[in-house]
C-alpha positions as CSV (number, residue, x, y, z in Angstrom):
1,X,2.6,95.2,105.6
2,X,3.2,93.1,108.8
3,X,6.6,93.7,110.7
4,X,8.4,95.5,107.7
5,X,7.2,92.5,105.4
6,X,5.1,93.4,102.2
7,X,2.4,90.3,100.8
8,X,3.5,89.9,97.1
9,X,0.9,86.9,96.9
10,X,-1.8,88.5,94.9
11,X,0.6,89.7,92.3
12,X,2.7,86.1,92.6
13,X,-0.3,84.4,91.8
14,X,-1.4,86.8,88.4
15,X,2.5,86.2,87.1
16,X,1.7,82.5,87.5
17,X,-1.6,82.6,85.5
18,X,-0.9,84.9,83.0
19,X,3.2,84.8,82.3
20,X,4.9,82.0,80.6
21,X,8.4,80.5,81.4
22,X,9.8,83.0,78.6
23,X,8.5,86.1,80.1
24,X,5.6,86.7,77.8
25,X,2.4,88.0,79.2
26,X,-1.2,87.1,78.6
27,X,-1.8,90.6,78.2
28,X,-5.8,90.3,76.3
29,X,-6.6,87.7,79.0
30,X,-5.2,89.2,81.4
31,X,-6.9,93.1,80.8
32,X,-10.2,91.0,80.1
33,X,-10.1,88.8,83.5
34,X,-8.0,90.0,86.0
35,X,-6.9,93.8,85.7
36,X,-9.0,94.7,88.8
37,X,-6.9,92.4,90.2
38,X,-3.6,93.9,90.0
39,X,-5.3,97.0,90.4
40,X,-5.9,95.8,94.1
41,X,-2.3,94.8,94.7
42,X,-1.4,98.2,93.6
43,X,-3.3,100.0,95.6
44,X,-2.3,97.9,98.5
45,X,1.2,99.1,97.9
46,X,0.2,102.5,98.1
47,X,-0.5,101.9,101.9
48,X,3.1,101.0,102.6
49,X,5.3,103.0,104.1
50,X,8.9,102.2,102.2
51,X,10.5,103.6,105.3
52,X,9.6,100.8,107.1
53,X,11.1,98.4,105.1
54,X,13.9,96.8,107.2
55,X,17.0,95.9,105.0
56,X,18.2,96.2,101.7
57,X,16.6,92.9,100.4
58,X,13.1,94.0,101.6
59,X,13.4,97.1,99.8
60,X,14.8,95.5,96.8
61,X,11.9,92.9,96.8
62,X,9.4,96.0,97.3
63,X,11.0,98.3,94.2
64,X,11.4,95.4,91.8
65,X,8.0,93.9,92.3
66,X,6.4,97.4,92.3
67,X,8.1,98.1,89.5
68,X,7.1,95.5,87.3
69,X,3.7,95.5,88.2
70,X,3.2,99.3,87.5
71,X,4.9,98.4,84.2
72,X,2.5,95.9,83.7
73,X,-0.2,98.0,84.5
74,X,0.9,100.4,82.3
75,X,1.0,98.2,79.1
76,X,-2.6,96.8,80.2
77,X,-3.9,100.6,80.2
78,X,-2.9,101.1,76.9
79,X,-3.3,97.2,75.4
80,X,-3.7,96.7,72.7
81,X,-0.3,98.5,71.6
82,X,2.7,97.5,70.0
83,X,5.6,99.0,71.9
84,X,6.1,100.6,75.5
85,X,7.9,103.5,73.4
86,X,4.7,103.8,71.4
87,X,4.1,105.7,74.7
88,X,7.0,108.0,75.1
89,X,7.1,110.9,73.4
90,X,10.2,113.6,73.6
91,X,7.9,116.6,74.0
92,X,4.3,115.3,75.8
93,X,3.3,112.2,77.5
94,X,6.4,109.8,78.7
95,X,5.0,106.5,80.7
96,X,8.7,106.2,82.3
97,X,8.2,109.6,83.9
98,X,4.4,110.2,83.9
99,X,3.0,107.0,84.8
100,X,3.0,106.9,88.7
101,X,2.1,105.3,91.5
102,X,1.2,107.2,95.1
103,X,3.1,105.0,97.6
104,X,2.4,106.3,101.6
105,X,1.2,110.0,100.0
106,X,4.0,110.5,97.5
107,X,4.3,109.6,93.8
108,X,6.7,107.9,92.3
109,X,7.1,107.2,88.4
110,X,8.7,104.3,86.8
111,X,12.2,106.6,86.4
112,X,11.8,107.4,89.9
113,X,12.0,104.0,91.3
114,X,14.4,102.8,88.9
115,X,17.0,105.8,88.8
116,X,16.6,107.2,92.3
117,X,16.1,104.4,94.3
118,X,17.0,100.9,92.8
119,X,20.0,102.0,91.2
120,X,21.4,103.6,94.1
121,X,21.3,100.4,95.9
122,X,24.3,99.4,94.2
123,X,23.0,95.7,92.9
124,X,23.7,95.9,89.2
125,X,21.5,92.6,88.6
126,X,18.6,94.7,89.4
127,X,18.5,95.3,85.2
128,X,18.3,91.4,84.8
129,X,15.2,91.9,86.8
130,X,13.1,94.9,86.0
131,X,11.3,94.5,82.6
132,X,10.0,97.4,80.0
133,X,7.5,95.1,78.5
134,X,9.8,94.7,75.8
135,X,11.2,91.7,74.3
136,X,15.2,93.1,74.1
137,X,14.2,93.7,77.9
138,X,15.1,90.7,80.3
139,X,12.0,88.2,80.2
140,X,9.4,88.6,83.2
141,X,9.6,86.3,86.2
142,X,6.7,84.1,86.5
143,X,6.6,85.0,89.9
144,X,7.0,87.9,92.6
145,X,10.6,88.4,93.8
146,X,10.6,87.4,97.7
147,X,13.4,87.8,100.4
148,X,14.1,84.5,100.9
149,X,14.5,83.9,97.2
150,X,16.1,87.3,96.3
151,X,19.7,86.2,95.8
152,X,18.6,83.3,93.6
153,X,16.0,85.2,91.7
154,X,18.7,87.9,91.2
155,X,21.5,85.5,90.1
156,X,19.0,83.3,87.7
157,X,17.5,86.2,86.3
158,X,21.1,87.3,85.3
159,X,22.2,84.1,83.9
160,X,19.4,83.5,81.8
161,X,19.7,87.2,80.3
162,X,23.3,86.4,79.5
163,X,22.3,82.6,77.8
164,X,20.4,84.4,74.9
165,X,22.3,85.1,72.0
166,X,20.2,87.9,71.2
167,X,21.5,89.7,74.7
168,X,25.0,88.0,74.9
169,X,27.4,86.9,72.1
170,X,31.2,86.2,71.0
171,X,33.1,86.4,68.0
172,X,36.1,84.9,68.8
173,X,37.4,85.3,64.8
174,X,36.9,89.1,65.2
175,X,37.8,89.5,68.8
176,X,34.4,91.1,69.5
177,X,31.9,90.7,72.2
178,X,28.5,91.4,71.1
179,X,26.1,92.7,74.2
180,X,23.0,93.9,74.7
181,X,22.6,97.8,74.4
182,X,21.6,97.2,78.4
183,X,24.8,96.9,79.3
184,X,25.8,100.2,77.8
185,X,23.1,102.3,79.1
186,X,24.0,101.9,82.1
187,X,27.7,100.9,82.1
188,X,28.6,102.5,85.0
189,X,26.5,100.2,87.3
190,X,28.6,97.4,86.1
191,X,32.1,98.9,86.6
192,X,34.4,101.7,86.2
193,X,35.8,100.4,82.6
194,X,35.8,98.1,80.2
195,X,37.3,94.8,81.6
196,X,35.0,95.6,84.8
197,X,32.0,95.4,83.1
198,X,33.5,91.9,81.3
199,X,34.7,90.5,84.5
200,X,30.8,91.2,86.0
201,X,29.4,89.4,83.3
202,X,31.8,85.9,83.6
203,X,30.3,84.3,86.4
204,X,27.0,83.9,85.2
205,X,28.1,82.8,81.6
206,X,27.6,78.8,81.7
207,X,30.0,77.9,78.6
208,X,33.6,77.6,79.7
209,X,34.9,78.7,76.5
210,X,32.9,81.6,76.4
211,X,33.5,82.6,79.9
212,X,37.2,81.9,78.9
213,X,37.0,84.4,76.0
214,X,36.3,87.4,78.2
215,X,39.6,87.2,79.5
216,X,40.9,87.5,76.0
217,X,43.0,91.3,75.6
218,X,41.6,94.2,73.8
219,X,38.4,92.6,73.2
220,X,36.3,94.9,70.8
221,X,32.5,95.3,72.4
222,X,29.5,95.8,69.7
223,X,26.1,96.7,70.2
224,X,23.5,94.1,70.0
225,X,19.9,95.2,68.3
226,X,17.6,95.4,70.8
227,X,13.9,95.0,70.0
228,X,11.0,97.3,71.6
229,X,8.2,94.9,70.6
230,X,6.0,94.4,73.3
231,X,6.6,90.9,75.3
232,X,3.2,89.9,74.0
233,X,2.1,86.3,73.9
234,X,-0.2,86.9,70.7
235,X,3.3,88.2,69.3
């Protein structure tokens, strides 16, 4: 880290090598060939003092990249596995709470990064950038987030998410919008009420008719199914 900036180049190289354009990961190949390289990146991250990050942009880039990298490390650790939820128990081990990374002498879990840091930064697009290694979550970007590309990356991730009919769908005949459960689980991050949340979505909808549909009165909202299967190229 120099002048408050963190070098994510090693991580970027790994993503470009093992993640395809649809966000699926070559876990077996990565585990066989480059798991130690990811370990090296996370070890370097552990030497960073987050308090020295200069602004919200650098903080977002840092914590998004670290969250995704630690998730990938966890999945490589347990691979072969069918789902991250196989490593979440009501009583006992929970990957989101118990798989941690020491950064500047303090342990951070995935839950810590998401709920105590990223969500408190009031940038709802983080929900389309951080990835839980599941098909139902947003597709993993095949490059690292960087400060100079952050705004474009966040916007494109959000557009990509809502362009997927498994994440967003309208049913004009039933006056219904069907959304990924992500929009329900984190609903308070997207607005105080249903209309606020629909207004959040509108700018990211590419189809003009679908965008206009979101302005209808008394729309019904339903959750789509969420696929917890691992985002594996070998699926």
